[in-house]
N, C-alpha and C positions, 0 to 999 in steps of 0.2 A: 400874700395870698395864697401861696404853696401850703404854709401851715395851716392853713384851715379849712384843708381837702382832708378826707377821712384818711386814716394809716396805710390802706392799701392802696389806692389810686397816687397818694405822695409816696409812697416808698418805690412804685412802680417808674415812677419821676426820677425820684435819687437814683435807683439802682441803673437804670439806662443811661442818665447824665454821666454817672459814676465811672462806668463800662467803659463809654466813649473816652471820657476826658483820658483815663487811665491808657486805653489802648492807643489813642492817638501820638499822648506824649511819650509812651514809653516803646513806640515802634521805632522811632530813630536810634535809639539807646538799643535797640534789640539789632539791629540793622548794621549799627557800629562793631557790634561783639561779633556777629555772625562774620563780617566781613575780616575781622582780625583773625577768626580762626578757621578761614577759609570756608565756609558751611555755604558754597554756590551750587545752584544749581547751572551745569556748564552746558555750551553748547553744542549740537549735534544736527546731524541732517534730519534727524525724525522732530526736531523740536523746533516751535516757532519763533522762538527769542532769539535776538542776533548776538545777543552779549550775556556775559552770566550775572547770573542773577540770585543774591542771597535765598535763601529757602530757611524756613522754621518758624514764619511768622505765626503759629497757632500756638507757639509757647506764649506769647504776648498775648493773640486772645484770649487763652486760657485765664491766664494770670488777672487781666482785665475783670474777664467776667466771674471767676471765683473770689477778688478781691470784693468786687460790687455786691455780690449776691450774701456774702457773710458778713458784710458789714452791718446789714440791719440786725443781727443777733436772733434770727429767728429759724429755729430747725423743726423739722418734722421727721419721721422716720423714711417717707419715700424720697423726699429731699436728698437726705444723708445716702441715699444708696446710688441716686442719680448725678449727684457730684464726686463720690466715690468710682463710679464706673468710668465717668468722664476723665478723672485723673488718671486711671490706668491706661485708658488707651491714649491720653497725652503722653505718658511716660513712652509706651511704645512707639507712638508715631513720631516723637522726638529723638530716638533713640535710631530709626532708621533716616531721620533728615541727616543726623549730624553723623554718623559712622556708617550708614547706610548696610543695603544686606540682609534685612531683616524678610524672613520668608514669608509669602502669602498664606502658607499654612498655621505659621503661628501667628499671625494677624487672625486667622480665624480661631483657633484654639483661645486668642483673647477676647474675641467677642462671645465665646461661650462661657468663659469667666465671668466675664462684666454681667453676662445676662443672669445666669446665677447669683451674682451680687444683687441685681435688682431684684429677684425673685424674693430672696432672705430679706429684703426691707419692704416688701408687698408691691413692687412695682410688676405687674405682668397680666398678660391679655386674661380675660375670663370668658373663654368663648365655649368651654367644654365642662363636662363634669369631672373630667379626670384632671388632676393639677399637672401630673406628667406631659398630659399633651398640650396644655396652655402653656408649660417651659418651651416645650418644642415649637409651636407656633410662635411664640414671642422670639426664640432665638431664630428662626427664620426670619423674623420681621428686622429685627435687629442688623443681622446679617445682611442682609438685601438692601436695605436704607444707606447703612455704612458704606457698602461697595459701590451704591449709584453714587453717593458724595465725591466717593475718589473717584469715580469714573468722570464727574462732571469738572472738575480741576484740572481743567485743558486750558484756559484760555483766562487773561488777566479780567479780575474782578467776579468771575460767574461763580465760582460755588460760595465765595461770602455771599455775593448779593443773592443767589437763591436762598441760602440760610437765612440773611437777613429778612427775605421777605417771608418765608414759612415760620419763622419765630414771630416776626409781626402778626400773624394770623393766628396762632396761639396766643399772643396775649390780646389780640381781640376778642377771643372767647372768652379770657379768664375776665377782661373788663364788662363783656357783657354780663357774665355770671353775678359779676359784683352789683351790676346795675339793678340786674332783677332780685336779687335778694336785698340789696340795700346793706351788706354788711359781709363780715368774712365767709367765703365758701371754702369746699376742699378745693377748689381751682385757684385760691390766692396765692398759695406760694408756685404754683403751676406759671403763673404770671408772671412774677420774680424771676426765675428761671429765666423765662422767655425774653423778659425785657433785658435782662444782662446779656444774653446773647444778640439782640437788636444792637446794643451797645458798642460792643467790643466789636462786633463786627464792621458797623458802620467806621470806626475809628481803625479800624484795618484795611477797609475800602478805599481810605485817604490816599494810602501808599501801594494798593495793588490794581487800582484802577488802571486802564491803560496809560503810559507805559508803566510799569509796575517797577516799584524800587525792591518790593521783597513778594515772593510767594509764601504761602500757607503751608506749603509741604504736607508731609503724611500727619505731622503735628495737629494741623489743622484741619484736615480733611476727615482723620480717625475720629477727631474728636467732638467735630461738629456733626458729622453722619450720627455717631451714636448719641449724640445728644436730642438731635431732632427726632430719631425714633424712640427714643424712653420717651418724652414728652407725649409723643403719639401714642404710646401705651397707655400712660397713665391719664390722658386725657377723659373727659366724662362728657362723651361726644354725644350718644342718645341711648334712650330707654330701645329702641329697635336696633335689635343685633344688625341687621344687615347694613342699616345706615350709620352705626356706631362703626363699622369697620370701614367703610366708605369715604369718611369726612375724613380722617388722617390721610388716604391716601391721596383724595385730591388736592389737600394741604401740599404735599409733597410730590406731585402728580410728576413735576418735571423730573426729576432724578430718577424716581422709580419707573415711568413711561421709557425714557433713555435708557435705560439699565437694561429693562425688559425686551425692547426693540431690539436692540443690538444683539443681545444675549442669544434670542433665537434665530437673528440674520446670521451670527456666526456658526451655530449649528447647522443652520440648512446651508448654506456655504461650503462647510465641512473645514472649519480655520480652526475651530475646536472639536474635539473627537472623546476627550475624556474629562473626569471632572479636575484634574490637576489643570489641566489646559484652561477650562474655562475659569476657573479661580484665577490662575497666571498671567493670561492674556491680555496682551495692551493694543489698543487697537486706535486709529485713526479714523473712525466711523460714526461716533456721538453727532448729536443733534447739531452743537457747534459748529463741529469740522464740515458736515453734510451743507452748512447754512453757508459757509465760505465757499463750498463748492459749486454754489448757485449766485455765487456775486456779491454778497454779504462782503462787507470790513470784519475783521473781528471783534470791532466795539459795536458797530450795528447789530451781529449775531448774540453779543451778550446782552444786549438791550431789548431786542427780540424775545430774547429767552426769559428776562426778567418780567415781559410784559404778559409772556404765557402764563409763569408761577403766578402773578397777580391773579389772572383769569382763572385759574385753576384753584388758587386759594378762597377768591371770593366765591366761585360755586361753592366749594364745602362750608363756607359761613351760612351762605342760602339754605344749604341744604339741614343744616345744624337749626335754623332757624324756624324751618318749614314748621306748617302748622295742620298740613292736609296732607293724604296721599298724590294730591296733584299738584301741590308745591315740591314735593320732593319728585315726582317723578318728572319735572320741569327743570330741576335742579339738577337731576341725573342726565337728563337729554341734552343739557347745556354743557355738562362736562365730556360727554359722547363726543359732540360735534368740535372742541376744541381738539381733543386728543384726536379725530378725525383728519381735521386739518395739518396736526402734525404730521400723521402718517401719510398723508397725502405731499406733503413737504420733503419727508425723508425718502421716500421711494422715488420721489421727482428728481431730488438731488442724484439719488445713485444711479439712475438712467443719464443723466447729464454727465456726471464722473466717468462712467464707462464709453460713451459716445467719445468724450474729449482725450481718454486713454488710448481709444483705437484711432484717433486723427493724429498724424504725421504732420510736425511742423513742417514749412516750406524748407528748401534745401537752404542753408547759409545762414539758416536762424535758430539758435540754441533753443530749444525746449525749455520753459520756465516751471521751477519747483513751485508747487501750490502751497498755501501757508498753512496746511493744516497739519496736524498730528499732534502728540500728545506735547507738553514741558519736558 
């Protein structure tokens, strides 16, 4: 039955399944190697895990993805640029996982390099008449989304799950484009890469959902953040410029909004006063942390954020498929309402946290530490 399908739907299934199998079967081998060479995320007061856990799962995510998408032996110029850029990000992230100490400024330079690589292969935003200005906006998008994904990698299963959902939305758009055309489209390889990301991340989640046996590390968050950002650049979203920019923002709404909210909040609170501080600052005030302040468990927080990611992603799909200004406006209103709910939750969590910190524990009863904090 599978072989009776058209080439591209069949390829999406094969690539996704291959990536899942390679990731799921290869992850125990990687865990063994990382343990043998002592690549651990150690326990500390500002981390939520209670025992050392190996990090570097992004290495196998990339290998599973790369093998699966290269297997069909189909190449296009933009596809080459995206895979090459992803490999560069993987190498830099893996070095950070294994030996540590890669400065944030160097990672920023890396993102500049991969943005130029994408541009060289024809993958860049085309919003202005000036190519230089388009490259600058593309760089800001790549840096922002990659940083956002690095920020949400703070609880078991969170970053990889959100990447799976975002990639699944991309894949859905590619399938819709194929069904509408009935044949190969310019989004065909876009769907193949998305399918590979879905499969590789699902294989990783088998070992990463709480209690995690392995963390993705910077090799995973740096690679995945770049990939979903790059796919957001090359997707053919809409002929309307504003809607075209809004759709990928909605699909990646959770990490983008979380990153933007805490960035502004830290500046307002005076925690970050310079550009270097903004780049290097790590805090315990992300959406996932704030949900635990409100009484959510870690697993509940992650699942709740999954639901937010699905809701915003579906809103992006509705916006892309809207056929009238009224449909577009309703989709935008839905996305705005979801984000308003998130703002209410985050601000309420802040007030609850402040109230709990000012309340002194009864005499003789030690104060309990919260569960929030980066791993």
